[in-house]
N, C-alpha and C positions, 0 to 999 in steps of 0.2 A: 533560529533556523536550524542549528545543529541538533537541538532537542527533537524537533519534528522528524528529522531524517533518522535519528537514532530510534525513535519510536517506530517508525515505518520498518526499519531494518530488523529490529527485535521481533516485531509482529510477523514479518515475513519468515524469519527463522523459526519461530514457534509453529507457524502453519506448516512449514516444510517438514519439521520434525514430526508433528502430529500426522501429516500425510504419509510419511515414511513408515510409521508404526502401524498404520491401518491395514486390515486385510484387503485383498484385491477387490472383492465385491464392493466394499464400502468406498475404496479408493476410486473406482469407476464412477460411482454416484457423486462423490465429492468433486471429481474432475468436471463432470457435466455441470454441476451447480456453479463452480468457480468460473467456467467459461461463460455461462449466462450472466453472472455477476459482473465480469469484466466488460461484457458487451453493454451492460446497462449503465455502468458508472462513467461519468464524463471525465476521463483521465486527463485529457488535454486542458480542461477547465481547472482541474485540481492543480496541475503543474503551473498553469498561468497564475493562479491565486498564490501559490507558494513563491513564485518569482516576484509578484507584486508586493507580497508581504516582506520579502527580503529587501527590495528597493525602498520600501517605506521605513524599514528599520534603520537602514544606512542614512536616510535623510534626517531621521530623528536625532541621530548622534551628533550631527553638525551644529 
């Protein structure tokens, strides 16, 4: 579980640094694409899957 959270955090930080380095014109284009990507991705389904995976991992340990 912590590995997947760590990967998500590192990915977010890398995207944030890359976004910060970009020129303004490219930054606006990337912002538009990120907004459309977030609208397409089923974030609630991903969170539910991570929670289900966590509960499965704890039941395996018993």
